[in-house]
N, C-alpha and C positions, 0 to 999 in steps of 0.2 A: 502494501499499500504508501503509494508515496506521500512524501511530507508536506504538512502545510506551508502555505507560501505566505509566509508573515511569520515575525520574530517580536516578541515583548523585549522592548528596552528601558522599560520604566517603571519598576516595579519596587513598590515598597512593600517590605515581609513585616511582621513582627518585629524585628530587630529595628525598626523604625519605632521607637519607642511611643505607645501614645497618639499612634500618628496610622503605622500600617496594621492590619488584622491578617496578614496572609503568610500562613505557617510554612515553613520553607520544604516538610515532606509533602503537604496538601499541593503547593505550587508546583512541584516535579510532577506528580501525579495528575495535577490538571492538565499541564502541558504535554505529558507520555498520551493522555487521552486524546488529547487534540490535535495529535501527530507533530508538535511543532519540535523542531527538529534541535532549537536553541532558547534560552531566556536569560536575559539578563536582571539582577537585581541591584536596586541603585536607593538604597539605605540613607536615608537623609541624615548627613554628616557623620556617617561611621560607618564599618567595616566588619561589624560584629559578627556579620554571620558568613561572610566570606569563605573559609575553610568548610565548614558545614556543608553549605549551598554546593560547593565543588565537588566535596563528594559524595555528596544524596542524588547530585546531578549527573555524575558520572555513572553512579551505580544503576541508574534507571536508561542509560543511553542518550543524555540531554545534554548537549553541549552548555558549561556554563561562562557565562560572562559575567566577570565582577567588575562591580561599576560602584559608583557614589553620588547624589545627587550632593553636590558641593556650593556650601555658599561664597560668594565672590563681596568682598566690600564693594560696597555702591560709590561711585563718583559723583560728584556734583552733579544735578540736574535739578529741571522745572518740572515740578510735580502738582497737576493740578492749581495750577497758579502760583505757587510759591515757591520760593527756594529753600532746595531741602541739601543742606550739607551734612558730611560728616564730623561729629564736634562741632564745638562751638558753640558760645552763649547766644541765645535768642533762636537758634536755628534748630530745625528738625532733623535729626539724623534719619536718610532713608531706612528702609528696609533691606538687608542683604539682598543681591540677585543669583540666580542660581543658575548654575551648569550643571550638565552630567558628564561624568568623565565618565568612559570605560578602557580597562586594561587591554593591549594588544599584546603585550610580551612581558618575559620576568620586569624587563627595565619599568613599565609601565605601570607595573601591581607595586612596585618599590615605590617608585615617585606619586601614585595612588594614595599608599599607606603614609610616607612623607608629609603630603600635603594636607590630610585629615588631621596627622598627629598635630601640624603647626597651627592648624585653625584653633585647637583647643589649646596650646602653647601661649598663641599672643592673642586670644580672645578672655576679655574680664568676664569675671563670673555673673551668670544672670544675662549674657548676651548670648546669642546664636552664633556658634562657634565658626569663623570666616577668616578667607585668607584674602591678600590682596593680587591684585595684575600682575605684580612683579614675582610676587613666589610664583603663582600660575605658572607664570612665563620661563620660570627656573627650572620646573619640573615638569614639563610637559611632553618630553618625550617618551614615546611607546603608547600616549593616550588619543585616544579619539573623543571628541568634543561633539556635544550637542547643545543648543544655544539657549535650552531651557523651559522653554514654553511660555506661559502666561505670565511667570514669575525670571525670565531670563533677561539681562540686560536690554538685549533688542526688543524686544515686545514691550518692554515696560516704556523704552522711550516711544516708541512707535504710538503706544496707546496715549501718551502725554504731547503727540502731534512735535514728537523733535527729532521729524526723518533723517536732519543730517549728523545730529550726533548718534543716530542710530545705525547709520551709516559707518561712520568714524568708529564705533564698537564693532560692528561686524570686520571691517578691513581688519581691527585689529586682532580679531579672535583669528581669523582667518591667516595672519601672520605668526602668531602663535603656534597654531595646528597646520603646519603646511599639507595640505589634502588627507586633513585629520578633521575636517571641521565639517558639520551638517546642521542645516536646518531644520530645527525641530517642530512640525506641525502637530497639535493635538485638535479634535473637536469635540470637546465636551458641551456645546449650547449655553457656554455663558456670555454674558453678556458684554457686547462688542469684542467679540473674538474673530466675525469675520470682518471687520473692518481691518480688524488689526494685520489678520492675515495675507488680506488682498495688501499691503502695504510692504508685508515680509515675504511675498513671494516677488513681489517687485527688487528689492533690494537682494533676494537671493539670485534672480536671473542677472541683474546687473552685475553683481559681484563674481558671479559665476560659483557660487557656493552650492552642493546638491543639496537635497531636501530628504527629510526623512520625516515617516509618520509613526507618532507614538501613542499609546494612552497610559496617562498617569494612574496606575492601578494601586488602589487600596485595600480591596478587599475582592473577593474571589467571584462572586456574582452578584447580582441585583437584589437577590434575596437577603444578602449580608448587608445590605445599604443602610438600615434604620440601625442594627447593632453596631456598623461603624459610623454612622453619626451619634449613638449615646457615646461612644469610647473619645471621638473628639471633644466633646462637652467633658467627660472626666476630666480631658486633659487640661480643657480652658478652665474648669470649677465654673462652669456655667449648667443651667438647665436647657432641655431640647428647646423652650418655648423662647429664650434668648434670642433678639432680633438680631443684633451686632457681634456676631463669634463669628469665627472661621467655619467653616461647611465645605464637604463637596458633592458633587451630585451624582445619582445611581449611575453615570455615563462612567465613574471613575474606577469601575472594575474591571475584571479581566475578562477581554472580548476573544472572540473564535476570527480565525482568519478570514474567514468568509465576513463575518462582520467589520473587521477591518478593510478589507477590501470593498465592501459597499461603501464605507464611511467616506472612503478618498478613492472611489470611482472615479473622479475627474484628474486624480494625480495618481497614477497607479506607479509612477515611478519613486514614489515616496515610499510607497509600502515594499517594491522591490529594495529599496536601496537598506531596509530592517533586514534583508537576507544579506546585503553585501558585507554589511556591519559586521553580522554574525561571521561570516566567513571571515574576516580584517582580525577579528578578537577570539582565534580558535587558540586559546592559552588556558592549561589547567595549573592553578598554583599548589596541587594537592603537596606536592613534593617537596621538603625543605633540604636543601643539600647540606646545609650546617648548621652548626648552633646559633641562635641570634642573640646568646646572654654577651654581653659585654666581656672582655678580660678584667680579669680581678687583679689589680694594682698590688702586687704583692711586697713584703720586706726581703731586704736582703739576698734578691734574687732568686729566692724560690718559687718552684711552680707552683700552681692552683693544689696539686695532690699536697705537697710538703707543706703548704701553707694551712689548710686545713688541720691537718693532722696536729702542726704546732699551736696553732689558735685552740684547738679541740682538748687538748693534752692540758693545756696551761691552764683552760677553763675549766677542764674538771679538775684539777686541784683545788681552783678556788671554791666551787662546789661542794667538794668534800669537808673542807674546812671549815666551811659556813654550815653546813646541813646535816654532814655523816658525823664526823668527829666530833666526841665529846671530851673537857677536860680531864675525865680521869682515864682516857685511856692511854695507854701506853703503848710504845711502839709497835710491839707485836698485834697488839689490839686494832691499830691504824689500818696494819698491813693487811691483817682478816678481813676487815670492814670494806676495805677498799677495793680489793682482788675483784669481787665480782662487777663492780664499777668500771674497773681498770680493762677486766675482759671483755666486758659488752662494748664499752668504746673502742677497743679495737677491731672488735667484731664490723661494727656499723662502717668506722672508717672505711675497711677492705671493700664493703659494699658498696658504699657510696662512690669511691674512687672505681670501681669496677664499671658501676652504672654510668659515669660521667657525669655526677653531679656535684663535685667540691666546688666551684664557682658558683654554682647556684646558692649552696649554705654559706660560702662567703659573704653572697651579696644580701643575703636576707638577714645575716648578722649583724650587716654593716648597718642597715636603713634600721633594723631596731633598736639598735644602741643609737642612733640619730635620733631618733623618735623619744627614748628613755632621757637621752640626754637634756632635750627642750621639753621636757615633761609633757610631751603629748602619750595619752594613755595608751597602753598596749597590752593587751589581752594576755592572761598566763598560757595560753595554748588552747586547742582545740583540732578534733579528728583525729585522724591517725600519726598524723606528724607529733602530737605530743608521747609517742612512744620511742620517741629518739633520746638516746643518753648526747650524743652530738648536739642536738638541738638545744639541750638542755645545758649542756657543757658551752655552749656559744651564748648562751642565755636570748636563746629564739623564744623558749619555751621556760615556763618557770615552775614544772611539774616533774618531781622525780619520778620517772619512768621503773624504775626497780621495787622502790616503796611502795609503788602502787600497783606491782605488776603489770605493766603496760608492754605490749607487745613491738619489738621493731618491726616485724615481718609485717604487719597490719599496712606500714606506711611505704616501704619498699623492700621487695623481696625478687631477686634474680628469676628466680621460676615463673614468674607471673609476665614477664616480657616477653 
């Protein structure tokens, strides 16, 4: 049976927190049932679901396309007759513009990760994570960009009747993404959509930027519309009857290829380009070649294995002195009391090093100690990690695993790998 002749490139899964309502497994099941050869997830300012999505999609024979709807810090622009400027006293900061970025390769995937991380690092708490155009340009390799639909910079400028600025913005994006930029068309029946689309088509043809049809999906089908609307109300802290709130339409669900072909019957090339983009994004991010942990800066030229042994042994001595030895113990009693601890520590160290986790333990111990030095509360330990004598010696946890009979094997066990 032939594949469907459309690919969804704009899907918000449940990882678009309090915004998307499509579980990844359900999305892939729906794509497989609809015979769609590929699908993209483009969650809002995050890539939380990327690896789960890639794995589940590959197992079902659906090509995963890793993407993200990323926020771009808006430039100065005229909006509804008023000047909106980023920052500054007496001015209103416009909401960030949106672009969709899709990874074509490992380089693109790494750049997308870096851009999303930068958005969180460079944005004040309480604001939507966003990057600026310079940051976007520096990390554009290996990425395909869609212009963002109604919330994209080009559409917003056209909606404000700022055609010259919209043209300049599209030219800038074309420069940043040479032969990797598509003008995104959506038809959800929103107010002013037709007029903006006409102007958008004129610019696309004038600047020779290809079109692509997308449907901004937030839920699986029209039957889920009311439940999704309630989800948006919960996110905004308002009731369904509230007039001035964010809402989407019943058209923002997952549509079949036949529905999209019918919706864009006058622009078949825009639907065709969804398939071309899928072919250009044939990249699988499931295999990681090397550890992504940063190297731990050790003392005295020791490697991480030696550093872990040194810190754990020194830490155990401090723990024994504080919690095991008593003033009435003689040397023989101290040796006897400490023997099970030393034996347990060496056994754990051998397993941790064998499994390649010394750097992880050193890094965790470092940031736990950093927090304690600054009076930032740190719990005594939870889960199976509390059964580690190494974690106790490094002050990652505060529970004596031997005293309480906790098993290290529940935490790390080479036979379970």
